[in-house]
N, C-alpha and C positions, 0 to 999 in steps of 0.2 A: 618934276620930282615929287614924290609922295613922302610925307613925313610919317614915320612909324613910331608911335609913342610907346615907351617902355616905362615900367615902374620900379625897375631894379637897376643896379649900377652897370649891368651888361646883359646881353642876350646872345645865345648861340646862333650861328649863321642858319642852321637848319630850322630853328625855332622862328627866326625872323621871317623866313620864306613862308612858313605856315601862318604866322600872325598876319602877314600882309595879304594872305589869301592867294598866293601864287602857286602853292602846291597843296594837295589835300592831305598827304600823309608824310610821315618821316621817311618812309622808303622812297617816295618820289623825290623828296628833297635830297636824299643821299645820292640818288641816281643823277640828277641834274648837276649837283655840285661836283661829283666825281668825273662827270663827262666834260668838265671845264666850261659849262654854260653860265656860270656865275662869276661876277667880278666883285672885288672888294677894293674900294678906293682906286678904281681904274685898272687893277691888276687881277688876273685870274686867281681864284682861290679854290683849292681842292680840299680844304679842311672843313668838314661839316660842323665840327665842334668849335670852330674858331670863335673866340669871344669878341663881340662887337660892343663898342662903347659909343656914347653920344658923339655925333658928328661923322661917324663912319657912313659911307655910301655904298650900297649894294646895287649892282646892276644885274638884271635878268630879263631876257627877251625884249630888249629895247627900252625897258623902263628902269628908273632909278628910285631907290628907297633910302631915305636918310633917317638914321637912328636919332631920335629925340627923347631925352629923359624928361619925364614929367614930374 
């Protein structure tokens, strides 16, 4: 599991994928999210603007990313 540090109270799901380096563009993030390739706390998430908070865990391509507020 990889910790992704944020400096705000929340981050959008598509922005987290970009920050983690898993996608290069917002368009790519939109595509993988809408195709059901991304999970949030173990459940599929199709909302690219979903607000993530500290402790949320995102899964993508066999990897997991935990939101950590700095």
